[in-house]
gemmi code that builds the backbone of each chain (N, CA, C; Angstrom):
import gemmi

chains = {
    "A": [
        ("MET", (107.149, 331.809, 168.112), (107.110, 330.183, 168.589), (107.814, 329.311, 167.730)),
        ("GLU", (108.530, 328.141, 168.762), (108.748, 326.945, 167.622), (107.985, 325.924, 167.823)),
        ("GLN", (108.138, 324.996, 166.936), (107.249, 323.944, 166.482), (108.349, 322.874, 166.664)),
        ("VAL", (107.735, 321.679, 167.566), (108.806, 320.605, 167.215), (108.670, 319.696, 166.716)),
        ("PRO", (109.067, 319.319, 165.426), (108.825, 318.243, 164.588), (108.911, 316.941, 164.716)),
        ("ILE", (107.550, 315.997, 163.921), (107.460, 315.041, 164.864), (107.662, 313.919, 163.328)),
        ("LEU", (108.429, 312.984, 163.837), (109.180, 311.979, 162.746), (108.199, 310.614, 163.270)),
        ("LYS", (107.932, 309.762, 161.746), (107.162, 308.911, 162.209), (108.494, 307.555, 161.528)),
        ("ILE", (108.246, 306.590, 162.068), (109.581, 305.721, 161.832), (108.213, 303.836, 161.995)),
        ("GLY", (108.308, 303.725, 161.057), (107.303, 302.126, 161.241), (106.135, 302.606, 161.517)),
        ("GLN", (105.992, 301.992, 163.058), (104.853, 301.786, 163.291), (104.943, 303.117, 164.682)),
        ("THR", (106.121, 304.024, 164.796), (106.206, 304.814, 166.361), (106.365, 306.176, 165.765)),
        ("LEU", (105.955, 307.257, 165.911), (105.945, 308.592, 166.287), (107.124, 308.632, 167.104)),
        ("PHE", (108.107, 309.786, 166.502), (109.433, 310.355, 167.059), (109.591, 311.507, 167.123)),
        ("VAL", (109.607, 312.169, 168.888), (109.351, 313.595, 168.768), (110.960, 313.876, 169.584)),
        ("SER", (112.042, 314.577, 169.411), (113.229, 315.134, 169.979), (112.494, 316.443, 170.191)),
        ("ILE", (112.912, 316.762, 171.408), (112.356, 318.139, 171.645), (113.701, 319.079, 172.030)),
        ("GLN", (114.137, 319.711, 171.171), (115.498, 320.619, 170.963), (115.728, 321.718, 171.372)),
        ("ILE", (114.600, 322.755, 171.747), (114.247, 323.945, 172.100), (113.514, 324.090, 173.250)),
        ("ASP", (114.154, 325.140, 174.025), (113.674, 325.804, 175.566), (112.671, 325.902, 175.107)),
        ("LEU", (111.473, 324.438, 175.650), (110.354, 324.850, 175.453), (109.549, 326.058, 176.100)),
        ("GLN", (108.581, 326.921, 175.143), (107.936, 327.332, 176.335), (106.052, 327.248, 175.738)),
        ("ASP", (105.234, 327.278, 176.386), (104.148, 326.478, 177.364), (103.170, 326.343, 175.881)),
        ("GLU", (103.278, 327.309, 174.493), (102.708, 327.423, 173.308), (103.011, 326.401, 172.660)),
        ("SER", (104.193, 326.176, 172.726), (105.257, 325.003, 171.855), (104.593, 323.611, 172.021)),
        ("VAL", (104.539, 323.386, 173.871), (104.289, 322.553, 174.156), (102.713, 321.580, 173.918)),
        ("MET", (101.887, 322.856, 173.972), (100.480, 322.876, 173.829), (100.483, 322.505, 171.894)),
        ("ARG", (101.212, 323.251, 171.663), (101.391, 322.892, 169.968), (101.506, 321.494, 169.467)),
        ("LEU", (102.460, 320.960, 170.154), (103.263, 319.470, 170.411), (101.859, 318.656, 169.875)),
        ("GLN", (101.020, 318.651, 171.659), (100.303, 317.857, 172.118), (98.985, 317.796, 170.102)),
        ("GLU", (98.524, 319.176, 170.481), (97.824, 318.956, 168.933), (97.936, 318.511, 167.929)),
        ("ASP", (99.807, 318.443, 167.628), (100.374, 318.031, 166.142), (100.168, 316.412, 166.138)),
        ("LEU", (100.432, 315.992, 167.801), (100.867, 314.518, 167.843), (99.165, 313.739, 167.716)),
        ("ALA", (98.255, 314.685, 168.381), (97.005, 313.824, 168.084), (96.558, 313.825, 166.455)),
        ("ASP", (96.924, 314.500, 166.062), (96.661, 314.928, 164.215), (97.835, 313.982, 163.862)),
        ("GLU", (98.697, 313.365, 164.497), (99.642, 312.195, 163.891), (99.233, 310.823, 164.010)),
        ("LEU", (98.709, 310.770, 165.129), (98.097, 309.857, 165.541), (96.695, 309.185, 164.617)),
        ("ALA", (96.278, 310.689, 164.818), (94.868, 310.449, 164.098), (95.002, 309.540, 162.588)),
        ("ALA", (95.699, 310.519, 161.619), (96.418, 310.362, 160.406), (97.219, 309.228, 160.079)),
        ("THR", (98.093, 308.691, 160.505), (99.379, 307.348, 160.811), (98.676, 306.100, 160.750)),
        ("GLY", (98.075, 305.896, 162.222), (97.351, 304.760, 163.233), (98.569, 304.454, 163.452)),
        ("ALA", (99.537, 305.296, 163.427), (100.949, 304.655, 164.687), (100.398, 304.202, 166.316)),
        ("ASN", (101.144, 303.026, 166.794), (101.063, 302.883, 167.734), (101.892, 302.862, 169.002)),
        ("GLY", (103.084, 303.504, 168.282), (103.709, 304.385, 169.767), (104.251, 305.723, 169.612)),
        ("VAL", (104.394, 306.601, 170.737), (104.837, 307.597, 170.313), (106.242, 307.748, 171.497)),
        ("ILE", (107.458, 308.160, 170.723), (108.524, 308.255, 172.064), (109.055, 309.759, 171.896)),
        ("ILE", (109.128, 310.187, 172.602), (109.520, 311.545, 173.320), (110.726, 312.257, 173.687)),
        ("ASP", (111.890, 312.142, 173.207), (113.170, 312.109, 174.164), (113.712, 313.475, 174.430)),
        ("ILE", (113.467, 313.967, 175.725), (113.774, 314.756, 176.455), (115.306, 314.890, 176.569)),
        ("THR", (116.337, 314.287, 176.217), (117.974, 314.571, 176.155), (118.281, 316.209, 176.320)),
        ("ALA", (117.358, 317.195, 175.479), (118.035, 318.075, 175.481), (117.222, 318.971, 176.685)),
        ("VAL", (116.460, 318.733, 177.131), (114.993, 319.738, 177.986), (116.002, 319.315, 179.441)),
        ("GLU", (115.890, 320.701, 179.341), (116.802, 321.456, 181.062), (115.920, 321.579, 181.928)),
        ("ILE", (114.825, 321.539, 181.722), (113.492, 321.832, 182.844), (112.736, 321.318, 182.467)),
        ("VAL", (112.027, 320.521, 183.608), (110.410, 320.343, 183.447), (109.602, 320.681, 184.376)),
        ("ASP", (109.434, 321.738, 184.235), (107.918, 322.438, 185.594), (106.712, 322.087, 185.162)),
        ("SER", (105.826, 322.256, 185.916), (104.656, 321.524, 186.744), (103.669, 321.526, 185.036)),
        ("PHE", (103.701, 322.329, 184.444), (103.058, 322.652, 183.083), (103.623, 322.122, 181.906)),
        ("ILE", (104.607, 321.406, 181.904), (105.022, 320.806, 180.896), (105.390, 319.548, 181.231)),
        ("GLY", (105.377, 319.086, 182.990), (104.512, 317.522, 183.052), (103.439, 317.566, 183.020)),
        ("ARG", (102.596, 318.026, 182.968), (101.342, 317.545, 182.670), (101.210, 318.045, 181.209)),
        ("MET", (101.570, 318.740, 180.470), (101.666, 318.146, 178.849), (102.033, 316.873, 178.746)),
        ("LEU", (103.253, 316.539, 179.292), (103.553, 314.857, 178.884), (102.461, 314.273, 179.444)),
        ("THR", (101.756, 314.083, 180.778), (101.050, 313.133, 180.834), (100.072, 312.623, 180.381)),
        ("MET", (99.451, 314.555, 179.184), (98.275, 314.442, 178.323), (98.373, 314.062, 177.515)),
        ("ILE", (99.607, 314.278, 176.508), (100.106, 313.488, 175.432), (99.763, 312.527, 175.932)),
        ("GLY", (100.331, 311.357, 176.840), (99.626, 309.994, 176.920), (98.712, 309.127, 177.498)),
        ("SER", (97.959, 310.241, 177.865), (96.694, 310.139, 177.818), (95.628, 309.955, 176.390)),
        ("ILE", (96.277, 310.581, 175.472), (95.988, 311.020, 174.484), (96.437, 310.454, 173.372)),
        ("SER", (97.275, 310.275, 173.702), (97.792, 308.718, 172.954), (96.843, 307.265, 172.938)),
        ("ARG", (96.926, 307.158, 174.249), (96.190, 305.810, 174.635), (94.702, 305.740, 174.385)),
        ("LEU", (93.873, 307.359, 173.528), (92.668, 307.215, 173.183), (92.896, 306.834, 171.212)),
        ("PHE", (94.239, 306.647, 171.064), (94.362, 306.204, 169.694), (95.126, 304.921, 169.746)),
        ("ASP", (94.878, 304.593, 171.014), (95.537, 302.951, 170.495), (97.422, 303.150, 170.628)),
        ("ALA", (97.705, 303.863, 171.274), (99.482, 304.349, 171.311), (99.673, 304.363, 172.454)),
        ("GLU", (101.011, 303.839, 172.638), (101.432, 304.233, 173.537), (102.687, 304.782, 174.085)),
        ("THR", (103.122, 306.046, 175.143), (103.714, 306.971, 175.112), (105.119, 306.531, 175.602)),
        ("VAL", (105.884, 306.399, 175.469), (107.307, 306.321, 176.650), (108.644, 307.809, 176.449)),
        ("ILE", (108.628, 308.684, 177.351), (109.476, 309.537, 177.567), (110.549, 308.765, 177.808)),
        ("VAL", (111.779, 309.639, 177.044), (113.160, 308.730, 176.978), (114.402, 309.901, 177.755)),
        ("GLY", (115.646, 309.434, 178.225), (116.201, 310.513, 178.001), (116.285, 311.602, 179.282)),
        ("MET", (115.078, 311.280, 180.159), (115.808, 312.358, 181.239), (116.861, 312.656, 181.848)),
        ("ARG", (117.277, 313.721, 182.120), (118.216, 314.637, 182.929), (117.874, 313.617, 184.407)),
        ("PRO", (119.128, 313.575, 185.091), (118.942, 313.310, 186.320), (118.576, 314.059, 187.475)),
        ("ALA", (118.760, 315.479, 186.658), (118.682, 316.993, 187.210), (117.262, 316.995, 187.325)),
        ("VAL", (117.035, 316.724, 186.464), (115.204, 316.528, 186.043), (114.348, 315.771, 186.553)),
        ("ALA", (115.365, 314.479, 186.615), (113.962, 313.328, 187.736), (113.851, 314.051, 188.928)),
        ("ILE", (115.295, 314.341, 189.597), (115.415, 314.893, 190.884), (114.130, 316.180, 191.184)),
        ("THR", (114.280, 317.097, 190.396), (113.387, 317.991, 190.632), (112.151, 317.775, 190.170)),
        ("LEU", (111.719, 316.832, 189.693), (110.028, 316.338, 189.066), (109.610, 316.053, 190.370)),
        ("THR", (110.785, 314.965, 190.997), (109.909, 314.749, 192.118), (110.202, 315.647, 193.474)),
        ("GLU", (110.854, 316.706, 193.759), (110.425, 317.015, 194.521), (109.625, 318.117, 194.241)),
        ("LEU", (109.297, 318.335, 193.011), (108.317, 319.337, 192.579), (106.809, 318.585, 192.607)),
        ("GLY", (107.014, 317.370, 193.194), (105.559, 316.905, 193.527), (104.809, 315.774, 191.874)),
        ("LEU", (105.755, 316.084, 190.651), (104.936, 315.830, 189.894), (105.589, 314.063, 189.758)),
        ("SER", (104.906, 313.332, 189.320), (105.115, 311.650, 188.875), (105.520, 311.315, 187.862)),
        ("LEU", (104.651, 311.909, 186.633), (104.461, 311.487, 185.302), (103.520, 310.271, 185.656)),
        ("SER", (102.407, 310.190, 186.248), (101.889, 308.928, 186.015), (101.384, 308.596, 184.982)),
        ("GLY", (101.155, 307.732, 184.292), (100.161, 307.725, 183.191), (101.301, 307.336, 181.667)),
        ("VAL", (102.204, 307.822, 181.958), (103.288, 307.554, 180.745), (104.416, 306.737, 181.396)),
        ("ARG", (104.806, 305.863, 180.300), (106.154, 305.233, 180.474), (107.382, 306.370, 180.702)),
        ("THR", (108.438, 305.768, 180.627), (109.441, 306.114, 180.593), (111.047, 304.960, 180.681)),
        ("ALA", (111.894, 305.331, 179.696), (112.608, 304.546, 179.790), (114.176, 305.689, 179.575)),
        ("LEU", (115.469, 304.874, 179.609), (116.710, 305.676, 180.014), (117.266, 306.196, 178.350)),
        ("ASN", (116.700, 305.588, 177.483), (116.817, 305.885, 175.852), (116.334, 305.494, 175.285)),
        ("ALA", (116.406, 306.201, 174.329), (115.542, 305.651, 172.902), (115.581, 304.449, 172.314)),
        ("GLU", (116.082, 303.806, 172.418), (116.286, 302.528, 172.353), (115.427, 301.543, 173.098)),
        ("LYS", (115.528, 301.772, 174.436), (114.894, 301.188, 175.314), (113.741, 301.574, 175.132)),
        ("GLY", (113.489, 302.520, 175.122), (112.012, 303.201, 174.843), (111.307, 302.097, 173.258)),
        ("LEU", (112.015, 301.938, 172.128), (111.240, 300.859, 171.587), (111.283, 299.664, 171.125)),
        ("GLU", (111.762, 299.338, 172.704), (111.993, 297.694, 173.242), (110.737, 297.675, 173.709)),
        ("ILE", (110.175, 298.629, 174.368), (109.022, 298.590, 175.747), (108.026, 298.845, 174.200)),
        ("LEU", (107.751, 299.454, 173.287), (106.881, 299.731, 172.774), (106.602, 298.372, 171.437)),
        ("ASN", (108.323, 297.903, 171.248), (107.819, 296.822, 170.374), (107.889, 295.423, 171.288)),
        ("GLY", (107.836, 295.399, 172.438), (106.826, 294.445, 173.066), (105.654, 294.276, 173.488)),
        ("LYS", (105.256, 295.212, 172.938), (103.575, 295.604, 173.002), (102.893, 294.978, 171.755)),
        ("THR", (102.232, 293.558, 171.963), (101.232, 293.008, 171.516), (100.237, 293.650, 170.941)),
    ],
    "B": [
        ("MET", (121.615, 344.506, 189.289), (120.700, 343.176, 189.658), (120.322, 343.885, 187.870)),
        ("ASP", (119.703, 342.733, 187.620), (119.240, 342.269, 186.333), (117.901, 342.404, 186.681)),
        ("GLU", (117.055, 342.929, 185.249), (115.476, 343.346, 185.179), (115.219, 343.017, 184.335)),
        ("LEU", (113.993, 341.509, 184.074), (113.788, 341.433, 183.098), (111.890, 341.299, 183.135)),
        ("ARG", (111.422, 341.975, 181.595), (109.863, 342.255, 181.355), (109.710, 340.911, 181.243)),
        ("ILE", (108.432, 340.376, 181.931), (107.516, 339.160, 181.792), (106.591, 339.499, 181.122)),
        ("ARG", (106.150, 339.722, 179.639), (104.905, 339.695, 179.219), (104.461, 338.743, 178.385)),
        ("SER", (105.244, 337.815, 177.494), (104.606, 336.769, 177.006), (105.939, 335.679, 177.265)),
        ("GLY", (104.810, 334.438, 176.161), (105.827, 333.373, 176.495), (107.180, 332.737, 176.396)),
        ("ASP", (107.786, 333.584, 175.235), (109.049, 334.106, 175.044), (109.883, 334.722, 176.607)),
        ("ASP", (109.620, 334.972, 176.756), (109.716, 336.241, 178.189), (109.971, 335.302, 179.166)),
        ("VAL", (109.000, 334.180, 179.043), (109.006, 333.329, 180.465), (110.361, 332.293, 180.073)),
        ("VAL", (110.964, 331.955, 178.721), (111.979, 331.336, 178.466), (113.322, 331.976, 178.250)),
        ("ARG", (113.687, 333.545, 178.708), (114.199, 334.297, 178.339), (114.734, 334.620, 180.113)),
        ("VAL", (113.591, 334.297, 180.835), (114.182, 334.194, 182.270), (114.672, 333.063, 182.641)),
        ("ARG", (114.156, 332.066, 182.212), (114.907, 330.797, 183.019), (115.890, 330.675, 182.488)),
        ("GLN", (116.982, 331.329, 181.044), (117.902, 331.375, 180.498), (118.916, 331.912, 181.290)),
        ("GLN", (118.167, 333.408, 181.723), (119.128, 334.296, 182.115), (119.294, 333.762, 184.016)),
        ("VAL", (118.481, 333.166, 184.309), (118.529, 332.413, 185.989), (119.683, 331.290, 185.496)),
        ("ARG", (119.617, 330.350, 184.641), (120.565, 329.422, 184.515), (121.593, 330.164, 184.210)),
        ("ASN", (122.081, 331.418, 183.992), (123.267, 331.285, 183.673), (124.066, 332.021, 185.165)),
        ("ALA", (123.000, 332.946, 185.697), (123.645, 333.611, 186.601), (123.524, 332.044, 188.037)),
        ("ALA", (122.952, 331.236, 188.059), (123.214, 330.184, 188.909), (124.338, 329.111, 188.504)),
        ("ALA", (124.524, 329.512, 187.273), (125.797, 328.706, 186.715), (127.098, 329.414, 187.270)),
        ("GLU", (127.053, 330.673, 187.090), (128.414, 331.258, 187.054), (128.528, 331.701, 188.492)),
        ("ASN", (127.188, 331.471, 189.348), (127.853, 331.453, 190.843), (128.213, 330.256, 191.590)),
        ("GLY", (128.204, 329.162, 190.970), (128.791, 328.094, 191.441), (127.221, 327.228, 192.229)),
        ("LEU", (126.214, 327.216, 191.806), (125.317, 326.098, 192.039), (125.146, 324.868, 191.535)),
        ("SER", (125.170, 324.092, 191.944), (125.287, 322.820, 191.233), (124.399, 322.579, 190.310)),
        ("LEU", (124.717, 321.392, 189.064), (123.951, 321.123, 188.484), (122.001, 320.958, 188.821)),
        ("VAL", (122.517, 320.349, 189.845), (120.925, 319.620, 190.700), (120.593, 321.190, 191.266)),
        ("ASP", (120.806, 321.822, 192.171), (120.614, 323.388, 192.037), (120.540, 323.965, 191.324)),
        ("GLN", (120.933, 324.113, 190.318), (120.885, 324.922, 189.007), (119.435, 324.918, 188.430)),
        ("THR", (119.243, 323.445, 188.009), (117.907, 322.933, 187.896), (116.663, 322.968, 188.431)),
        ("LYS", (116.810, 323.401, 190.263), (115.858, 322.917, 190.496), (115.402, 325.169, 190.520)),
        ("LEU", (116.502, 325.422, 190.774), (116.382, 327.262, 190.650), (115.444, 327.396, 189.351)),
        ("VAL", (115.937, 327.284, 188.593), (115.551, 327.549, 186.917), (114.111, 326.765, 187.020)),
        ("THR", (113.633, 325.668, 187.051), (112.537, 325.189, 187.682), (111.345, 325.899, 188.389)),
        ("ALA", (111.923, 326.633, 189.752), (111.198, 327.287, 190.607), (110.773, 328.947, 189.535)),
        ("ALA", (111.827, 329.381, 189.205), (111.942, 330.454, 188.084), (110.925, 330.221, 187.287)),
        ("SER", (110.695, 329.166, 186.642), (109.857, 329.022, 185.665), (108.243, 329.327, 185.887)),
        ("GLU", (108.567, 328.037, 186.907), (106.610, 328.414, 187.721), (106.069, 329.769, 188.112)),
        ("LEU", (107.370, 330.734, 188.791), (106.882, 331.875, 189.556), (106.437, 332.804, 188.098)),
        ("ALA", (107.873, 332.873, 186.815), (107.062, 333.480, 185.554), (105.647, 332.986, 185.296)),
        ("ARG", (105.715, 331.772, 184.807), (104.532, 331.689, 184.517), (103.583, 332.275, 185.006)),
        ("ASN", (103.532, 332.276, 186.545), (102.157, 332.657, 187.366), (102.268, 334.546, 187.250)),
        ("THR", (103.375, 335.001, 187.011), (103.074, 336.557, 186.842), (102.587, 336.771, 185.521)),
        ("LEU", (102.993, 335.618, 184.607), (102.368, 336.166, 183.430), (101.321, 335.721, 183.229)),
        ("VAL", (100.990, 334.638, 184.012), (99.212, 334.005, 183.706), (98.110, 334.686, 184.540)),
        ("HIS", (98.808, 334.914, 186.034), (97.733, 334.985, 187.103), (97.761, 337.250, 187.263)),
        ("GLY", (99.302, 337.506, 187.035), (99.471, 339.004, 187.721), (98.976, 339.500, 186.184)),
        ("GLY", (99.064, 338.850, 184.883), (98.566, 339.931, 183.599), (100.506, 340.685, 183.143)),
        ("GLY", (101.091, 339.654, 183.716), (102.674, 340.174, 183.287), (103.266, 340.803, 184.364)),
        ("GLY", (104.767, 341.068, 184.300), (105.185, 342.036, 185.752), (106.981, 342.151, 185.273)),
        ("VAL", (107.734, 341.974, 186.034), (108.759, 341.894, 186.060), (109.723, 340.824, 187.246)),
        ("ALA", (111.142, 340.604, 186.187), (111.495, 339.568, 187.231), (112.990, 340.451, 187.062)),
        ("GLN", (113.777, 340.034, 188.465), (114.864, 340.568, 189.223), (116.050, 339.090, 189.543)),
        ("ILE", (117.228, 339.795, 188.923), (118.072, 338.641, 189.471), (119.325, 339.153, 190.219)),
        ("GLU", (119.357, 338.692, 191.035), (120.181, 339.279, 191.782), (121.606, 338.507, 192.733)),
        ("ILE", (122.435, 338.798, 192.739), (123.348, 337.843, 193.288), (124.042, 338.053, 195.005)),
        ("VAL", (123.899, 337.151, 195.543), (123.756, 338.158, 197.513), (125.171, 336.896, 197.807)),
        ("LYS", (125.411, 337.444, 199.112), (126.773, 336.996, 200.024), (126.177, 336.498, 201.052)),
        ("SER", (126.091, 335.408, 201.942), (125.518, 335.746, 203.015), (126.891, 335.729, 204.280)),
        ("ALA", (126.043, 335.875, 205.350), (127.373, 336.072, 206.163), (128.371, 335.085, 206.596)),
        ("ASN", (128.203, 334.028, 205.734), (129.328, 332.808, 206.485), (129.823, 332.754, 204.504)),
        ("GLY", (129.891, 333.707, 203.787), (130.536, 333.446, 202.588), (129.886, 332.558, 201.657)),
        ("ARG", (128.724, 332.190, 201.583), (128.502, 331.780, 200.876), (127.792, 332.465, 199.814)),
        ("THR", (127.654, 332.105, 198.532), (126.483, 333.077, 197.323), (125.417, 332.078, 196.923)),
        ("GLY", (124.705, 333.341, 196.825), (123.191, 332.802, 196.619), (122.706, 333.624, 195.210)),
        ("VAL", (121.365, 333.209, 194.951), (121.056, 333.407, 193.876), (119.543, 334.103, 194.056)),
        ("ARG", (119.825, 335.406, 194.135), (117.804, 335.752, 194.558), (116.982, 336.345, 193.387)),
        ("LEU", (116.016, 335.785, 193.644), (115.177, 336.802, 192.628), (113.519, 336.809, 193.142)),
        ("HIS", (113.141, 337.919, 192.199), (111.980, 338.316, 192.658), (111.223, 338.677, 191.392)),
        ("PHE", (109.972, 338.220, 191.430), (109.218, 338.543, 190.551), (107.620, 339.163, 191.452)),
        ("THR", (107.458, 340.189, 190.404), (106.502, 341.491, 190.949), (105.736, 341.575, 189.868)),
        ("ASP", (104.378, 341.598, 190.199), (102.876, 342.046, 189.059), (102.776, 342.688, 190.153)),
        ("GLU", (101.392, 343.403, 188.929), (100.532, 344.283, 189.465), (98.441, 343.946, 189.308)),
        ("GLY", (98.522, 342.476, 189.166), (97.870, 342.169, 188.821), (96.720, 342.191, 189.810)),
        ("PRO", (95.905, 341.211, 189.597), (94.457, 341.271, 191.100), (94.822, 340.816, 192.556)),
        ("GLY", (96.432, 340.077, 192.322), (96.553, 339.881, 194.272), (95.948, 338.274, 194.312)),
        ("ILE", (96.491, 337.617, 195.513), (95.836, 336.648, 196.393), (95.166, 336.778, 197.308)),
        ("ALA", (93.795, 336.340, 197.469), (93.165, 336.963, 198.326), (93.381, 335.982, 199.969)),
        ("ASN", (93.971, 334.484, 199.345), (94.194, 333.689, 200.400), (95.564, 332.752, 200.362)),
        ("LEU", (96.470, 333.629, 200.899), (98.072, 333.103, 200.351), (98.286, 331.644, 201.157)),
        ("GLU", (97.744, 331.586, 202.463), (97.760, 329.726, 202.828), (97.465, 329.255, 201.927)),
        ("LEU", (96.168, 329.713, 200.970), (95.361, 328.229, 200.394), (96.223, 328.283, 198.993)),
        ("ALA", (97.155, 329.394, 198.800), (97.218, 329.590, 197.013), (98.280, 328.361, 197.814)),
        ("LEU", (99.254, 328.446, 198.386), (100.593, 327.795, 198.864), (100.869, 325.926, 198.946)),
        ("THR", (99.061, 325.614, 199.448), (99.030, 324.223, 199.154), (98.983, 323.320, 197.698)),
        ("ASP", (99.596, 322.270, 198.242), (99.882, 321.433, 197.286), (98.347, 320.972, 197.112)),
        ("GLY", (97.991, 321.375, 195.418), (96.623, 320.712, 194.681), (96.263, 321.998, 194.419)),
        ("TRP", (96.047, 323.009, 195.502), (95.444, 324.229, 194.954), (95.107, 324.574, 193.604)),
        ("THR", (93.975, 325.245, 192.647), (94.342, 325.852, 191.657), (93.424, 326.734, 191.616)),
        ("SER", (94.063, 328.342, 190.925), (92.878, 329.131, 190.897), (92.402, 328.742, 188.962)),
        ("GLY", (92.973, 327.533, 188.324), (92.733, 327.475, 187.472), (92.935, 326.498, 186.747)),
        ("ASN", (93.213, 326.096, 186.018), (92.880, 324.151, 185.728), (94.660, 323.821, 185.552)),
        ("GLY", (95.481, 323.907, 186.135), (97.040, 323.184, 186.217), (96.945, 322.121, 187.647)),
        ("LEU", (97.744, 322.341, 187.879), (97.740, 320.984, 188.688), (97.769, 321.501, 190.220)),
        ("GLY", (97.978, 322.820, 190.375), (98.225, 323.712, 191.465), (99.989, 322.871, 192.466)),
        ("LEU", (100.485, 323.254, 192.130), (101.810, 322.374, 192.336), (102.958, 324.154, 192.120)),
        ("GLY", (102.389, 324.631, 191.406), (103.438, 325.766, 190.443), (103.858, 326.739, 192.157)),
        ("LEU", (102.922, 327.150, 192.858), (103.933, 328.019, 193.927), (104.025, 327.101, 195.137)),
        ("SER", (103.426, 326.290, 195.670), (104.114, 325.338, 196.438), (105.524, 324.622, 196.167)),
        ("GLY", (105.157, 324.085, 194.836), (106.109, 323.183, 194.543), (107.626, 324.323, 194.057)),
        ("ALA", (107.185, 325.860, 193.856), (109.039, 326.452, 193.366), (109.104, 326.682, 194.895)),
        ("ARG", (108.273, 326.663, 195.969), (108.851, 326.710, 197.401), (109.895, 325.799, 197.695)),
        ("ARG", (108.944, 324.258, 197.573), (110.054, 322.860, 197.898), (111.815, 323.243, 197.214)),
        ("LEU", (111.270, 324.019, 195.919), (112.659, 323.620, 194.914), (113.433, 324.933, 195.455)),
        ("VAL", (113.185, 325.781, 196.383), (114.750, 326.827, 196.415), (114.763, 327.027, 198.233)),
        ("ASP", (115.584, 327.561, 198.865), (116.386, 327.862, 200.237), (115.497, 328.671, 200.752)),
        ("GLU", (115.192, 329.479, 200.198), (114.001, 330.760, 201.165), (113.264, 331.473, 199.996)),
        ("PHE", (112.126, 331.549, 200.638), (110.985, 331.609, 199.916), (110.188, 332.615, 199.960)),
        ("GLU", (109.374, 333.809, 200.041), (108.756, 334.972, 200.687), (107.699, 335.481, 199.686)),
        ("LEU", (106.391, 335.036, 200.110), (105.555, 335.690, 199.329), (104.735, 336.987, 199.925)),
        ("ASN", (104.553, 337.527, 198.911), (103.691, 338.685, 199.348), (102.399, 339.107, 198.866)),
        ("SER", (101.601, 339.568, 199.225), (100.582, 339.565, 197.742), (99.442, 340.696, 199.057)),
        ("LYS", (98.845, 341.933, 198.124), (97.359, 342.763, 198.332), (96.483, 342.220, 197.123)),
        ("VAL", (95.367, 342.064, 197.991), (94.422, 341.704, 196.827), (93.952, 343.414, 196.210)),
        ("GLY", (94.143, 343.289, 194.556), (93.420, 344.372, 193.812), (95.267, 345.712, 193.702)),
        ("ALA", (96.311, 344.927, 194.098), (97.623, 345.830, 193.971), (98.721, 344.725, 193.762)),
        ("GLY", (98.468, 343.811, 193.557), (99.807, 342.692, 193.032), (100.279, 341.643, 194.099)),
        ("THR", (101.008, 341.051, 193.196), (101.767, 340.132, 194.080), (103.194, 339.940, 194.187)),
        ("SER", (103.944, 339.460, 194.747), (106.007, 339.663, 195.020), (105.919, 338.615, 195.446)),
        ("VAL", (107.195, 337.630, 194.864), (107.396, 336.641, 195.339), (109.113, 337.085, 195.097)),
        ("MET", (109.964, 336.440, 195.789), (111.199, 336.436, 196.994), (111.573, 334.988, 196.650)),
        ("VAL", (112.331, 334.501, 196.053), (113.349, 333.086, 196.203), (114.512, 333.849, 196.587)),
        ("VAL", (115.382, 332.486, 197.040), (116.835, 332.442, 196.976), (117.130, 330.839, 197.043)),
        ("LYS", (118.246, 330.697, 195.984), (119.128, 329.519, 196.492), (120.383, 329.502, 196.491)),
        ("TRP", (120.942, 329.235, 197.638), (122.303, 329.037, 198.296), (123.125, 328.163, 197.576)),
        ("SER", (124.540, 328.391, 197.122), (125.646, 327.499, 196.646), (125.954, 327.020, 197.964)),
        ("ARG", (126.354, 325.307, 197.792), (126.768, 324.975, 198.951), (128.517, 324.645, 199.260)),
    ],
}
model = gemmi.Model(1)
for chain_id, residues in chains.items():
    chain = gemmi.Chain(chain_id)
    for i, (resn, *xyz) in enumerate(residues, 1):
        res = gemmi.Residue()
        res.name, res.seqid = resn, gemmi.SeqId(i, " ")
        for name, pos in zip(("N", "CA", "C"), xyz):
            atom = gemmi.Atom()
            atom.name, atom.element = name, gemmi.Element(name[0])
            atom.pos, atom.b_iso = gemmi.Position(*pos), 0.0
            res.add_atom(atom)
        chain.add_residue(res)
    model.add_chain(chain)
structure = gemmi.Structure()
structure.add_model(model)
structure.setup_entities()
């Protein structure tokens, strides 16, 4: 199983998913992020899915859960870089990713987090 | 016809990659490739989690009017599904998922056929046609 690295820059945790996600990797990421949030007190999480070719119902649910977990640590999650084909497919699948913010790219995601006071 | 075993999470990833390749090589648009690969991911996970593992087959088919399609078969010898209609309902789940796997996969493809026998296993066939 491959692991997704988490970077801390300022008060934000950055996650860029560059691997073909299998279920165990996503669950591991969820646990690692909760640990990092608790350890660092970061107040924002940016998850970059530019390289992610598909988001199915399991991955979608995990992303939503990461948003909920982050909120328990007073941190906001922004998912950035979703491919157009992924957005169309997710919608048809019936997933709305409610509870997490999305932004076009990492820069816009960071603006959302920085606007948070 | 390519046949792939599904016994682990890694195998699910491999199925997705092979389906992606087959879809791209046979002229499906990027959106249609993504839909088919997403459906394959849902169905391969079902085969693994609910069917206790099984087999995926990838086949290239031609329609009467000359269109090319990618047909996928997922077969397991697991416990089977007692109520097919219920299993295809949005939001109905046998586990702790969202209940969008089967019903969502059906929406993402052009043809969908589900057969199951309690105690004998489940097979799902889907097709996505090039436009």
